[in-house]
Each structure stands twice: as C-alpha cells, then as structure tokens.
C-alpha positions as CSV (number, residue, x, y, z in Angstrom):
1,M,-33.9,-101.3,-1.4
2,A,-30.3,-100.4,-0.9
3,D,-30.4,-98.9,-4.4
4,S,-33.7,-97.0,-4.1
5,F,-33.2,-93.9,-2.0
6,P,-36.5,-92.0,-2.1
7,T,-36.4,-88.9,-4.3
8,S,-40.0,-87.6,-4.2
9,R,-41.0,-85.3,-1.3
10,R,-43.8,-87.7,-0.4
11,A,-41.5,-90.6,-0.3
12,R,-39.0,-88.7,1.8
13,R,-41.8,-87.7,4.3
14,E,-42.9,-91.4,4.6
15,L,-39.3,-92.4,5.2
16,E,-38.9,-89.8,7.9
17,M,-42.2,-90.9,9.6
18,R,-41.1,-94.5,9.6
19,L,-37.7,-93.5,10.9
20,A,-39.3,-91.5,13.7
21,A,-41.7,-94.3,14.5
22,S,-39.0,-96.9,14.6
23,A,-36.9,-94.6,16.8
24,S,-39.7,-94.7,19.4
25,Q,-39.8,-98.6,19.7
26,P,-37.4,-100.7,21.9
27,S,-34.4,-102.1,20.1
28,Q,-34.9,-105.7,18.8
29,P,-32.5,-108.0,17.1
30,A,-32.5,-107.8,13.4
31,P,-34.4,-110.5,11.6
32,P,-32.0,-113.1,10.1
33,S,-33.3,-112.3,6.7
34,M,-32.3,-108.7,6.9
35,T,-29.3,-107.8,4.7
36,A,-26.4,-105.6,5.7
37,S,-27.9,-102.8,3.7
38,A,-31.1,-102.6,5.7
39,V,-31.5,-99.9,8.3
40,D,-29.7,-100.8,11.5
41,E,-31.8,-99.3,14.3
42,S,-29.1,-100.0,16.8
43,Q,-26.8,-97.5,15.1
44,P,-26.9,-93.7,15.8
45,Q,-29.8,-92.0,14.1
46,R,-28.2,-90.2,11.2
47,P,-31.4,-88.7,9.8
48,R,-31.8,-86.5,12.9
49,K,-28.3,-85.1,12.4
50,S,-29.0,-84.6,8.7
51,R,-32.1,-82.6,9.5
52,K,-30.2,-80.3,11.9
53,W,-27.5,-79.7,9.3
54,L,-30.1,-79.1,6.6
55,W,-31.9,-76.4,8.7
56,I,-28.6,-74.7,9.6
57,V,-27.8,-74.4,5.9
58,I,-31.3,-73.2,5.1
59,S,-31.1,-70.6,8.0
60,I,-27.8,-69.3,6.7
61,V,-29.1,-69.0,3.2
62,V,-32.2,-67.2,4.4
63,V,-30.1,-64.8,6.5
64,L,-27.8,-64.1,3.6
65,L,-30.7,-63.6,1.2
66,A,-32.3,-61.2,3.8
67,L,-29.0,-59.3,4.2
68,A,-28.6,-59.1,0.4
69,A,-32.1,-57.8,0.1
70,V,-31.6,-55.3,2.9
71,G,-28.1,-54.3,1.4
72,G,-29.6,-53.9,-2.0
73,W,-32.4,-51.7,-0.7
74,A,-29.9,-49.7,1.4
75,A,-27.5,-49.4,-1.6
76,K,-30.3,-48.2,-3.8
77,R,-31.5,-45.8,-1.2
78,V,-28.0,-44.3,-0.7
79,Y,-27.4,-44.2,-4.4
80,D,-30.6,-42.2,-4.9
81,Q,-29.7,-39.9,-2.1
82,A,-26.2,-39.3,-3.6
83,M,-27.7,-38.5,-6.9
84,E,-30.1,-36.0,-5.3
85,A,-27.3,-34.4,-3.3
86,R,-25.2,-34.2,-6.5
87,S,-28.1,-32.5,-8.4
88,H,-28.5,-29.9,-5.7
89,L,-24.8,-29.2,-5.5
90,L,-24.6,-28.8,-9.3
91,A,-27.5,-26.4,-9.1
92,A,-25.8,-24.4,-6.3
93,M,-22.4,-23.9,-7.8
94,P,-23.2,-21.3,-10.5
95,H,-24.7,-19.0,-7.8
96,V,-21.1,-18.6,-6.3
97,T,-20.1,-16.9,-9.5
98,D,-23.3,-14.9,-9.5
99,V,-22.5,-13.6,-6.0
100,K,-18.9,-12.5,-7.1
101,I,-20.3,-10.7,-10.1
102,A,-22.9,-8.9,-8.1
103,L,-20.4,-7.9,-5.5
104,F,-18.1,-6.3,-8.1
105,A,-21.1,-4.6,-9.7
106,S,-22.3,-3.3,-6.3
107,D,-25.7,-5.0,-7.0
108,M,-26.6,-5.8,-3.4
109,E,-30.1,-7.1,-4.4
110,A,-28.6,-9.6,-6.9
111,S,-25.9,-10.6,-4.5
112,K,-28.5,-11.4,-1.8
113,A,-30.7,-13.3,-4.2
114,A,-27.8,-15.4,-5.5
115,S,-26.6,-16.2,-2.0
116,E,-30.1,-17.3,-0.9
117,A,-30.5,-19.5,-4.0
118,F,-27.2,-21.1,-3.2
119,A,-28.2,-21.6,0.5
120,E,-31.5,-23.3,-0.6
121,E,-29.8,-25.8,-2.8
122,A,-27.1,-26.5,-0.2
123,Q,-29.7,-27.2,2.5
124,K,-31.4,-29.7,0.2
125,A,-28.1,-31.4,-0.5
126,V,-27.5,-31.7,3.3
127,A,-30.9,-33.1,3.8
128,A,-30.3,-35.8,1.2
129,T,-27.3,-37.1,3.1
130,D,-28.8,-36.7,6.6
131,D,-30.1,-40.2,6.9
132,P,-29.5,-43.1,9.3
133,V,-29.0,-45.6,6.5
134,W,-26.5,-43.2,4.8
135,K,-24.5,-42.9,8.1
136,F,-24.6,-46.7,8.6
137,M,-23.3,-47.3,5.1
138,E,-20.7,-44.6,5.6
139,S,-19.4,-46.4,8.7
140,V,-18.7,-49.7,6.9
141,P,-14.9,-50.0,7.1
142,I,-14.1,-50.4,3.4
143,P,-12.4,-47.7,1.2
144,L,-15.4,-47.4,-1.1
145,M,-17.5,-46.0,1.6
146,E,-15.1,-43.0,1.9
147,N,-17.0,-41.7,-1.1
148,L,-20.1,-41.4,1.0
149,R,-18.3,-39.5,3.7
150,A,-16.8,-37.2,1.0
151,V,-20.2,-36.5,-0.5
152,R,-21.6,-35.7,3.0
153,V,-18.7,-33.4,3.9
154,V,-19.1,-31.6,0.6
155,T,-22.7,-30.9,1.3
156,E,-21.8,-29.7,4.8
157,V,-19.1,-27.5,3.3
158,A,-21.6,-26.1,0.8
159,D,-24.0,-25.3,3.7
160,S,-21.3,-23.7,5.7
161,L,-20.2,-21.7,2.6
162,A,-23.8,-20.4,2.3
163,T,-24.2,-19.5,6.0
164,D,-20.7,-18.3,6.9
165,V,-19.4,-16.9,3.5
166,L,-21.9,-16.1,0.8
167,Q,-24.7,-14.7,2.9
168,P,-22.4,-12.4,4.9
169,A,-20.5,-11.5,1.7
170,S,-23.7,-10.4,0.1
171,G,-23.7,-7.6,2.6
172,V,-20.3,-6.3,1.3
173,D,-20.9,-3.1,-0.5
174,V,-17.7,-2.2,-2.5
175,R,-19.1,1.3,-3.0
176,A,-17.8,2.0,0.5
177,L,-14.3,1.9,-1.0
178,A,-15.0,4.6,-3.5
179,P,-14.7,8.3,-2.7
180,A,-17.7,10.5,-2.9
181,G,-17.9,14.2,-2.5
182,G,-14.1,14.3,-1.9
183,A,-14.2,11.8,1.0
184,I,-14.3,8.1,1.8
185,D,-16.5,6.9,4.6
186,V,-14.0,5.6,7.1
187,A,-16.6,4.3,9.5
188,A,-18.2,2.3,6.7
189,L,-14.8,0.9,5.9
190,S,-14.2,-0.2,9.5
191,S,-17.6,-2.0,9.5
192,L,-16.8,-3.6,6.2
193,S,-13.4,-4.8,7.6
194,G,-15.2,-6.7,10.3
195,L,-17.6,-8.3,7.8
196,V,-14.8,-9.3,5.5
197,N,-12.9,-10.9,8.4
198,D,-15.9,-13.0,9.2
199,V,-16.1,-14.1,5.6
200,A,-12.4,-14.9,5.5
201,S,-12.8,-17.0,8.6
202,G,-15.7,-18.9,7.0
203,I,-13.6,-19.7,4.0
204,E,-10.7,-21.0,6.2
205,T,-13.1,-23.3,8.0
206,S,-14.6,-24.7,4.8
207,T,-11.2,-25.2,3.3
208,A,-10.1,-27.1,6.3
209,M,-13.1,-29.4,6.0
210,I,-12.3,-30.1,2.3
211,D,-8.6,-30.7,3.2
212,G,-9.7,-33.4,5.6
213,I,-11.2,-35.6,2.9
214,D,-9.1,-38.6,1.9
215,R,-8.9,-38.3,-1.9
216,A,-7.2,-41.6,-2.6
217,P,-10.3,-43.9,-2.6
218,L,-12.7,-41.5,-4.3
219,I,-14.3,-42.4,-7.6
220,D,-13.9,-39.9,-10.4
221,Q,-17.3,-38.3,-10.1
222,V,-16.9,-37.6,-6.4
223,E,-13.3,-36.4,-6.8
224,A,-14.5,-34.0,-9.5
225,G,-17.2,-32.6,-7.1
226,V,-14.6,-32.2,-4.3
227,S,-12.2,-30.4,-6.6
228,D,-14.9,-28.1,-8.0
229,L,-15.8,-27.0,-4.5
230,E,-12.2,-26.6,-3.6
231,T,-11.7,-24.4,-6.7
232,Q,-14.6,-22.2,-5.7
233,L,-13.2,-21.8,-2.2
234,G,-9.8,-21.0,-3.6
235,E,-11.3,-18.3,-5.9
236,L,-13.3,-16.8,-3.0
237,G,-10.1,-16.9,-0.9
238,A,-8.1,-15.1,-3.6
239,L,-10.8,-12.4,-3.7
240,I,-11.3,-12.0,0.1
241,G,-7.7,-12.5,1.3
242,P,-6.3,-9.3,-0.3
243,A,-9.5,-7.4,0.7
244,K,-8.9,-8.5,4.3
245,Q,-5.3,-7.3,4.1
246,V,-6.2,-4.0,2.6
247,L,-9.1,-3.3,4.9
248,G,-6.8,-4.0,7.8
249,F,-4.7,-0.9,7.2
250,L,-7.0,1.2,5.0
251,P,-8.9,3.1,7.7
252,D,-5.6,4.4,9.2
253,A,-4.2,5.0,5.7
254,L,-7.2,7.3,5.1
255,G,-6.6,9.3,8.2
256,A,-8.8,7.6,10.8
257,S,-6.1,8.1,13.4
258,G,-4.7,11.3,12.1
259,P,-3.8,13.1,8.8
260,R,-1.7,11.2,6.2
261,N,0.3,12.8,3.5
262,Y,0.8,11.1,0.1
263,L,3.4,12.2,-2.5
264,F,2.2,11.3,-6.0
265,M,4.7,11.4,-8.8
266,F,3.7,11.0,-12.5
267,Q,6.2,9.1,-14.6
268,G,6.5,9.8,-18.3
269,N,7.3,6.6,-20.3
270,A,8.3,8.7,-23.3
271,E,11.6,9.2,-21.4
272,V,12.0,5.7,-20.1
273,R,13.4,4.9,-16.7
274,A,13.8,1.5,-15.0
275,S,10.7,1.8,-12.9
276,G,8.6,3.5,-15.7
277,G,9.6,6.9,-16.8
278,S,11.1,10.3,-15.9
279,P,8.9,12.0,-13.3
280,G,7.2,15.1,-14.8
281,S,5.1,16.3,-12.0
282,F,4.3,15.8,-8.3
283,I,1.2,16.3,-6.2
284,L,1.0,16.1,-2.4
285,L,-2.4,14.8,-1.2
286,Q,-3.6,14.8,2.4
287,V,-6.2,12.5,3.7
288,D,-7.9,13.2,7.1
289,Q,-10.8,11.2,8.4
290,G,-11.4,10.0,4.8
291,R,-11.5,13.5,3.3
292,I,-9.0,14.0,0.5
293,S,-7.4,17.4,-0.3
294,I,-4.6,18.5,-2.5
295,L,-2.0,20.4,-0.5
296,R,0.3,21.5,-3.2
297,E,1.9,20.4,-6.6
298,A,5.2,20.9,-8.3
299,A,6.5,20.3,-11.8
300,S,9.9,18.6,-12.1
301,T,11.2,21.9,-13.6
302,E,10.7,23.6,-10.2
303,F,13.5,21.6,-8.7
304,A,17.2,22.4,-9.1
305,F,18.5,21.1,-12.4
306,E,21.5,19.4,-10.8
307,L,22.9,19.0,-7.3
308,P,26.6,18.9,-6.5
309,Q,25.9,15.9,-4.2
310,T,23.2,13.3,-3.9
311,V,19.9,14.5,-2.4
312,V,20.0,11.4,-0.1
313,P,22.8,8.9,0.6
314,L,23.1,6.0,-1.8
315,D,24.2,2.5,-0.9
316,A,27.5,1.4,-2.6
317,E,25.9,-1.2,-4.9
318,T,23.3,1.3,-6.3
319,D,26.0,3.9,-6.8
320,A,28.3,1.3,-8.6
321,L,25.6,0.2,-11.0
322,Y,23.8,3.4,-11.8
323,S,26.2,6.1,-10.5
324,D,25.2,9.0,-8.3
325,I,23.3,10.7,-11.1
326,I,20.1,9.0,-10.0
327,A,20.1,11.1,-6.8
328,R,21.6,14.3,-8.3
329,W,19.0,14.9,-11.1
330,V,15.3,14.8,-10.3
331,S,14.6,13.3,-13.7
332,N,16.7,10.2,-12.8
333,L,15.2,9.3,-9.5
334,S,13.3,6.4,-11.0
335,A,16.3,4.9,-12.8
336,T,16.4,2.0,-10.4
337,P,13.9,-0.9,-10.4
338,D,13.8,-0.8,-6.6
339,F,10.9,1.5,-5.8
340,P,11.7,2.0,-2.1
341,T,15.0,3.6,-3.3
342,S,13.2,5.8,-5.8
343,A,10.7,6.8,-3.1
344,A,13.5,7.8,-0.7
345,I,15.1,9.9,-3.4
346,A,11.7,11.5,-4.3
347,Q,11.2,12.5,-0.6
348,G,14.7,14.0,-0.6
349,W,13.9,16.1,-3.6
350,W,10.5,17.2,-2.2
351,S,12.3,18.3,1.0
352,T,14.4,20.8,-1.0
353,L,11.2,22.8,-1.7
354,Y,8.9,22.0,1.2
355,D,9.0,20.9,4.8
356,D,6.2,18.3,4.6
357,R,6.0,15.0,6.4
358,I,5.6,12.2,3.8
359,D,3.7,9.1,4.9
360,A,3.7,7.4,1.5
361,V,5.0,7.8,-2.0
362,V,2.8,6.7,-5.0
363,S,3.9,6.4,-8.6
364,I,1.7,6.2,-11.7
365,D,2.1,6.6,-15.4
366,P,-0.2,7.8,-18.2
367,I,-1.1,4.3,-19.4
368,A,-2.4,3.6,-15.9
369,L,-4.3,6.9,-15.9
370,G,-6.0,5.7,-19.1
371,Y,-7.1,2.6,-17.2
372,F,-8.6,4.7,-14.5
373,L,-10.4,6.9,-17.1
374,K,-12.4,3.8,-18.0
375,A,-13.8,4.0,-14.5
376,T,-14.6,7.8,-14.7
377,G,-15.5,8.2,-18.3
378,P,-14.2,11.1,-20.5
379,L,-13.1,14.2,-18.6
380,A,-13.0,17.8,-19.8
381,L,-9.5,19.4,-19.6
382,P,-9.1,23.0,-18.3
383,T,-6.9,23.6,-21.4
384,G,-9.7,22.5,-23.7
385,G,-10.6,19.1,-25.2
386,E,-11.2,15.8,-23.5
387,L,-9.0,13.3,-21.7
388,T,-10.3,9.7,-22.4
389,S,-9.1,6.2,-21.8
390,E,-8.2,6.0,-25.5
391,N,-6.2,9.2,-25.9
392,A,-4.5,9.5,-22.4
393,A,-1.3,7.7,-23.4
394,P,-0.8,9.3,-26.9
395,L,-1.8,12.8,-25.6
396,L,0.3,12.8,-22.5
397,L,3.3,11.0,-23.9
398,N,3.6,12.5,-27.4
399,E,1.0,14.9,-28.7
400,A,1.4,17.3,-25.7
401,Y,5.0,18.0,-26.8
402,F,3.7,19.2,-30.2
403,L,1.1,21.4,-28.4
404,Y,3.4,22.6,-25.7
405,P,6.9,22.4,-27.0
406,T,8.8,23.6,-23.9
407,G,9.3,21.7,-20.7
408,V,7.6,24.3,-18.6
409,E,4.5,24.3,-20.8
410,S,4.3,20.5,-21.1
411,N,4.7,20.0,-17.4
412,E,2.0,22.5,-16.6
413,F,-0.3,20.5,-19.0
414,F,0.6,17.3,-17.2
415,S,-0.2,18.7,-13.8
416,A,-3.6,20.0,-15.1
417,A,-4.4,16.6,-16.6
418,A,-3.4,14.9,-13.4
419,M,-5.5,17.3,-11.2
420,T,-8.5,16.7,-13.5
421,V,-8.2,12.9,-13.1
422,F,-7.7,13.2,-9.3
423,G,-10.7,15.5,-9.0
424,A,-12.9,12.9,-10.8
425,L,-11.6,10.0,-8.8
426,T,-12.0,11.7,-5.4
427,G,-15.3,13.3,-6.4
428,G,-17.1,9.9,-6.8
429,A,-17.2,9.8,-10.6
430,A,-15.6,6.4,-10.8
431,K,-17.6,3.2,-10.9
432,P,-16.3,0.7,-8.3
433,L,-15.7,-2.4,-10.5
434,P,-13.8,-0.5,-13.3
435,L,-11.9,1.4,-10.6
436,A,-10.8,-1.9,-9.0
437,Q,-9.9,-3.4,-12.4
438,A,-7.9,-0.3,-13.2
439,A,-5.9,-0.5,-10.0
440,I,-5.2,-4.3,-10.5
441,A,-4.1,-3.9,-14.1
442,S,-1.9,-0.9,-13.3
443,A,-0.2,-2.8,-10.4
444,E,0.3,-6.0,-12.3
445,E,2.0,-4.1,-15.2
446,G,4.3,-2.2,-12.8
447,R,2.6,1.1,-13.6
448,L,1.3,1.7,-10.1
449,K,3.6,1.5,-7.1
450,I,3.3,2.4,-3.4
451,W,5.9,2.8,-0.7
452,S,4.6,3.4,2.8
453,A,6.3,4.4,6.1
454,D,3.5,2.6,8.0
455,P,4.8,-0.9,8.9
456,T,1.3,-2.4,8.7
457,M,0.7,-1.1,5.3
458,A,4.2,-1.9,4.1
459,E,3.8,-5.5,5.3
460,A,0.5,-5.8,3.5
461,L,2.0,-4.5,0.2
462,A,5.3,-6.4,0.5
463,D,4.3,-9.4,-1.5
464,T,2.3,-7.5,-4.1
465,P,3.4,-5.8,-7.4
466,L,2.5,-2.5,-5.7
467,A,5.7,-2.7,-3.7
468,G,7.9,-2.4,-6.8
469,V,10.7,-4.7,-5.6
470,L,12.4,-7.7,-7.0
471,P,11.9,-11.0,-5.1
472,V,14.4,-11.5,-2.3
473,D,14.9,-15.2,-3.0
474,N,14.1,-17.9,-5.6
475,V,11.5,-19.8,-3.5
476,D,8.3,-18.8,-5.3
477,E,9.8,-17.5,-8.5
478,S,13.2,-17.2,-10.1
479,A,13.0,-13.7,-11.6
480,V,15.2,-12.3,-14.3
481,G,15.2,-8.5,-14.5
482,V,15.3,-6.4,-17.7
483,F,15.2,-2.6,-17.4
484,F,15.8,0.4,-19.5
485,N,17.0,4.0,-18.9
486,D,17.0,6.6,-21.6
487,T,20.3,8.5,-22.0
488,T,19.2,10.5,-25.0
489,G,17.8,13.3,-22.9
490,S,14.6,13.1,-25.0
491,K,11.0,11.9,-25.3
492,M,11.8,9.5,-28.0
493,D,10.9,6.3,-26.2
494,Y,7.3,6.7,-27.4
495,Y,8.7,5.2,-30.6
496,V,10.6,2.3,-28.9
497,D,9.5,-1.3,-28.4
498,A,11.2,-4.0,-26.5
499,A,10.9,-7.8,-26.3
500,V,12.4,-10.3,-23.9
501,A,13.1,-14.1,-24.3
502,V,14.5,-16.3,-21.5
503,S,15.6,-20.0,-22.0
504,T,16.6,-22.0,-19.0
505,D,17.2,-25.6,-17.8
506,Q,16.4,-24.7,-14.2
507,C,13.6,-27.3,-14.0
508,S,15.7,-30.2,-15.2
509,A,19.2,-29.4,-14.1
510,T,21.0,-31.7,-11.7
511,A,23.7,-29.1,-11.1
512,A,23.6,-25.3,-11.1
513,P,21.1,-24.3,-13.8
514,N,21.8,-21.9,-16.7
515,W,19.8,-19.0,-18.2
516,T,20.1,-17.2,-21.4
517,T,18.3,-13.8,-21.5
518,T,17.8,-12.2,-24.9
519,V,16.7,-8.5,-25.0
520,T,15.7,-6.8,-28.2
521,L,15.2,-3.0,-28.4
522,A,13.9,-1.4,-31.5
523,N,13.8,2.2,-32.7
524,N,10.6,2.5,-34.8
525,V,10.9,6.1,-35.8
526,T,11.4,6.8,-39.5
527,P,14.0,9.3,-40.8
528,E,11.2,11.4,-42.3
529,L,9.3,11.6,-39.0
530,A,12.5,12.3,-37.1
531,E,13.0,15.5,-39.1
532,E,9.5,16.7,-38.2
533,L,9.6,16.1,-34.5
534,P,9.9,19.0,-32.0
535,R,13.3,19.5,-30.5
536,Y,11.9,18.8,-27.1
537,I,11.0,15.3,-28.3
538,T,14.3,14.5,-30.1
539,G,16.5,16.1,-27.4
540,P,19.5,18.4,-27.7
541,Y,22.3,15.9,-27.5
542,Y,21.9,13.6,-30.5
543,T,21.1,13.8,-34.2
544,P,17.3,13.8,-34.4
545,G,16.0,10.2,-34.6
546,I,18.9,8.5,-32.7
547,I,17.9,6.9,-29.4
548,A,20.4,6.1,-26.7
549,T,19.4,3.6,-24.0
550,D,21.0,1.9,-21.0
551,I,19.9,-1.8,-20.8
552,I,20.2,-3.3,-17.4
553,V,19.9,-7.1,-16.9
554,Y,19.6,-8.8,-13.5
555,T,20.1,-12.5,-12.8
556,P,18.0,-14.6,-10.5
557,V,19.0,-14.3,-6.8
558,G,22.5,-15.7,-6.2
559,A,23.3,-16.3,-9.9
560,T,26.2,-15.0,-11.9
561,I,26.6,-13.5,-15.3
562,T,28.9,-15.5,-17.5
563,G,28.7,-13.6,-20.8
564,V,27.3,-10.5,-22.6
565,T,27.0,-9.9,-26.3
566,V,25.2,-7.4,-28.5
567,N,24.2,-8.4,-32.0
568,G,26.3,-11.5,-31.6
569,S,29.6,-9.8,-30.7
570,V,31.4,-8.9,-27.4
571,Y,30.3,-5.5,-26.3
572,P,31.6,-2.8,-23.9
573,I,30.1,-3.1,-20.4
574,T,29.3,0.2,-18.7
575,A,29.0,-1.4,-15.2
576,Q,28.7,-4.8,-13.7
577,T,28.2,-5.5,-10.0
578,R,26.1,-7.2,-7.3
579,H,22.8,-5.4,-6.6
580,L,19.7,-6.6,-4.7
581,G,21.3,-10.0,-4.1
582,R,21.9,-10.5,-7.8
583,D,24.5,-10.1,-10.5
584,A,23.6,-7.1,-12.7
585,V,25.1,-5.7,-15.9
586,R,24.5,-2.3,-17.7
587,I,25.4,-1.5,-21.3
588,N,24.5,1.4,-23.5
589,V,23.2,1.2,-27.1
590,E,22.6,3.9,-29.7
591,L,19.9,3.1,-32.3
592,E,19.5,4.8,-35.6
593,P,16.0,5.2,-37.0
594,Q,14.4,1.9,-38.0
595,T,17.2,-0.2,-36.4
596,S,17.3,-2.6,-33.4
597,A,19.9,-4.1,-31.1
598,T,19.8,-7.6,-29.5
599,M,21.6,-8.1,-26.2
600,Q,22.2,-11.6,-24.9
601,V,23.2,-12.4,-21.4
602,T,24.2,-15.9,-20.1
603,M,23.9,-16.7,-16.4
604,V,24.6,-19.7,-14.1
605,G,23.1,-20.4,-10.7
606,A,25.0,-20.4,-7.5
607,E,27.4,-23.3,-7.0
608,G,25.7,-26.3,-5.3
609,T,22.2,-25.4,-6.3
610,T,19.9,-27.6,-8.5
611,S,16.5,-27.4,-10.0
612,A,14.9,-28.0,-6.6
613,D,16.2,-24.6,-5.4
614,Y,14.4,-22.5,-8.0
615,G,10.8,-21.4,-8.3
616,A,9.0,-20.8,-11.5
617,P,11.0,-18.7,-14.0
618,T,9.6,-15.2,-14.5
619,V,10.7,-11.9,-16.0
620,R,10.4,-8.4,-14.3
621,H,10.8,-5.6,-16.8
622,T,10.3,-1.8,-17.3
623,P,6.7,-0.9,-18.1
624,M,7.0,0.7,-21.6
625,V,4.5,2.7,-23.6
626,R,3.3,-0.5,-25.3
627,P,3.2,-4.0,-23.9
628,T,6.6,-5.9,-23.9
629,P,6.3,-9.4,-25.2
630,V,8.0,-12.0,-22.9
631,S,8.6,-15.6,-23.8
632,I,10.0,-18.2,-21.5
633,D,11.5,-21.6,-22.7
634,A,11.9,-23.8,-19.7
635,P,11.5,-27.5,-20.3
636,G,9.9,-29.2,-17.4
637,C,8.6,-26.0,-15.9
638,A,4.9,-25.1,-15.5
639,V,5.1,-21.6,-17.1
640,P,2.9,-19.9,-19.7
641,A,4.3,-20.0,-23.3
642,A,4.3,-16.2,-23.3
643,E,3.3,-13.2,-21.2
644,N,3.2,-9.4,-21.6
C-alpha cells in the first residue's frame, strides 16, 4: 500500500472520501497489525493542506490566464487602433503640401478643399486613439508604452494643425500683396497680418507639443511619423515666419501712417562693383495709403562727374580700404559690399539734386529685373521692341551699348526700361507666385537689397539677404567675402566670369583654424571681338579688350590674412586693413583677352579659437552677370559640395 499512491481521478476521489470520513471519527489506537506506512489518523491532516495549496495554484493560473487573455485582447485592440491612426495620418500629410501649393497659386478653393481633407483625416486619427483601453495601456509605466503616447500626441497635433493652422491659412489670399491699378490694398494687408499671426501661433503650439515627446524609447515607425510631422511644421513655420515679419511692417511701409519715399537705384553688372554694379539710373517712388507713384527720376549722368570732397563722411576703415573715391564719384557708390554704406552715399548724391526725404533705398540689377519679368510676361518698350525675362540681361547690359553708344543715350534707355517694368509691377500685371519667387531669388543672389530708416522694418530685414551686410559674428556662419570692382572705366565685365574655392579645417581644428581662399577671374573676350566693341564698352583708358579689376577678399570675423599670391607668386597689395570686423585685402589685376588670374589668400582664425567657435563655412560674393561657382572643402562640416 505504501507503494501504491492512487493515480486515477476515481481512485483519488475515493481516497479523499475515505480521508474525509475518517477525519469525522474519534481517534482510536492503531491496530497492532498496522505498519508504519499506514495512514496515521492521529497526525495533522495533510490532504486538507494539500487541497488548499492546490486551489491557490489553480486560482493564480486562472488569473494569469485571464490577464493574459485580457492583455492579448487589449494589445490587439490598441495595435489595430494604432494602424488605423497611422493610415489616416499618412493620408492626411500630402494635403499639407496641397495647401501650400494652392496658397502660392492664389487658388482659395483648392486651398480650402485641401485643408478640409486634412482635417477629416486628422479627426479620424484622433478618434482611433480616443479610447479607454488605449489610455490605460498608455499609462503602464514601461518605456515601450511611450510609443502609444507619441502616436496619440501626433494625432492631436495633426488635429490642431488642421484647426489652428491649415484651415485659417486657407483663407490667406496672397493676391492682397500684389499691386493692382497702381495701389496695394493696405486694409486687406492689415487683415491678412492678423490671420497670419494666428497661423504662426498655431504652428508654435503644435511644435511645442511635438517637442514634448520623448524620442528615446520610440520604435522606428513611430519615430518616423513624429519626424515627418515635425518636418511639415518646420516647413510651414519657414513659410509663415517671414510672412509674419513682413506683414508686421508692410502696412506702414506702404504709407498706412503717412507717405513713404523709396529711392531705387539700378546697378549695371557690366561695370562691376562690390555690391553688384555701377548705378546707371535712379527713380524716386512714393507710396501713400498703398497708392504708388513715381515722383522723379535721374540718370547717373545728371550728377556731378566728380566732387572735391566726399558727398557724405566715410569711416576710417572704409576710406583706408576703398579710398574716398567711393563717395566722390556717383559711379563708385556701390563699391563696398556693405549696403547701408552704399545707401547713405546714394542719399548724399540725391540730395545734391533734390530736397526729398528718403525713407528707404532699394537696389536692383538687370538680372533681377529678368526674374520679375517672368511674373509680368513680355513688356513693350517705348523705344520699340520687347523686354522679356530672356533678353533683359543681354539687352540692358550689352546690346543697349551697341544701340545707344553714348552714356546719355544708354542711361535714358535704362530709365525707360525700368519705368516700363515698374509700371507693369504696380499696375497688377504680375502673378503673385512668380512675383514672390522673383523677389526671393533676387535677394538670395544679392541682386535685390533694401536699407530702411524705419527701425521696425530694418530689424525685420537685418537677418535676411535683403539687408546686404556681412554677418557680424561667426555663430551661424563663418563667411569669407570675395568682391570685385571694375577699374577699367568700361562695360567689359559682361565678358568676365569668376569662381571661388575655399578650403578650411575649421570643423576639425583643435587650435585656431585656417582658410585658403582661391579666386579665379577670367576675361572671356576674344581679340577679334574686342576690336569690334563700341568705345563706350571698352572704355577710354585701356587698350580695347583689357579688363582691369580690383579683387577684395575678406576673412571670417576676427581672422587675419597670412599670405597673398597671384598666379602662384607674391603680388603687390593695393590696400590691407580691418573692415567690418574682418581683415581685408585689395589687389588689382589687368587681364588681356582670353586670360585669367588666380588669387590665393591664406587666413588664420583669432588666437584662442577652435572649431567650436565657428559656424558653417560660407562665401559671400559680388553678383556677376552670370552665376559664380563656389566650392567649399571643409572636412567634418555639413556644407554642400558646391553652390552658386
């Protein structure tokens, strides 16, 4: 018996019944024949304890199985909801791009439809995550559940984006920015400003929600979704941010609080200057309550040929680097890359002819005019023929000198062409999207610059290419400057090309970094063509075909020039001094037809600086007739391989 423990369920039940029955009888002495292995009823009843333990185990197993079942059901439910939310978010995202395209195209109907489609998908995504089970699972304190929170926040951000950004933005009509009938609707601009401010606020709120997501525990799929939405918000912010700034000052700039006078000067890149070209003509515009009128115009030939003293005071550094000729000859006023200085000199020259208050100075060149002609379409010239986006640069910078071989004639032609373009722009002939694209391209290439006496407007322009200034520090970028000034007294720079290459260890240096800037200037005219060119193009001072040019190179802020060579040899330096917080050097080269010169300048950063003190390496340069190729070799730096 001791060796035969019951194994069948029936045997076990019989044993339990016997044990229970025996437990109810009084204790009796064990029969003498009973062996030690028999059941001793006088001992504690182990089967009762065994049954209790057994039921505890069974209960635990049942609970665990139940929890597992519930957990599995909940996990599947949340997974399905997450997939549903993901599907709606993926369907929503393309509509953000649709809204942006429609806004630029002034297609209000398409913009509204796209924003509503986005809102519908965003609401469905929110609904998919608005569930008690989801919220319970999200609250479980393990890192993996942060993914659920991230998905929910993304859906809420998408919903907020629809309500607070895209739907209000669909009411933005960029046509309010374009002049029509010689005027811009200032009241519409003020209303638009309030709407854009609301949109900007919505973007800031949504961005803050995204920033609050802990990215560390996110799985790749969720991280990708968060990053995608973050990118969309960034692109919208990049679009709305500048619009908010511009609309902040634009009503006053357009005469909402009184007339504003704008002095426009047209730079001719065929006679190159540091900031573009020699100014050929000037126009004074007045804007009052949005209405634009031309007060007067003047060709550069109407000003005194030369003054015995500077038209405005020059600071000592500018005088040392460029000499006082930049403020004694009107043709040289743009010989500095610092546009505020050029604007001050331009105002000085204007005051020698007229007693007008100048609220802002604007500079533009023929290449930029060509960009704006893409917005207006071809324009008939009063002199005959058409001005188009394709022929603007060659006609205004070269062919005009064949047609009008004297300075007076050519300047009159330039003024007529400029007046024609302005008439089209202010008359409402320009399409909003191409107009905005023209302004952006012109500014980024340094072909459109603005100085303003209005502090609000000046502050808004300060960090944009429109300001026409070199960076004041190296925090965001470490800019090398390369600029050119014609000294031939000609219009030969139509035939000149330039290229710039910079190599630097600024992103890996443990001590003060080094830069090597290589500038190549090429005279592309042939001897045969030089003989055929009008004297007004070749100039009166050199043998036709020769081009003389000052090359001015600036270091990054605080750096110092350590060496200068031309074509591999030591070369005479015209001037070297500090200017605009940088070391700068000026040399002069004379190029025969079909020749080039290569200037190399080595530089070292300020003592005690390292790579941590320098932002991305960049190059600022004179806008030439054709694009200037720029290459930057900077190991360890995140810079494009080349730029124009």
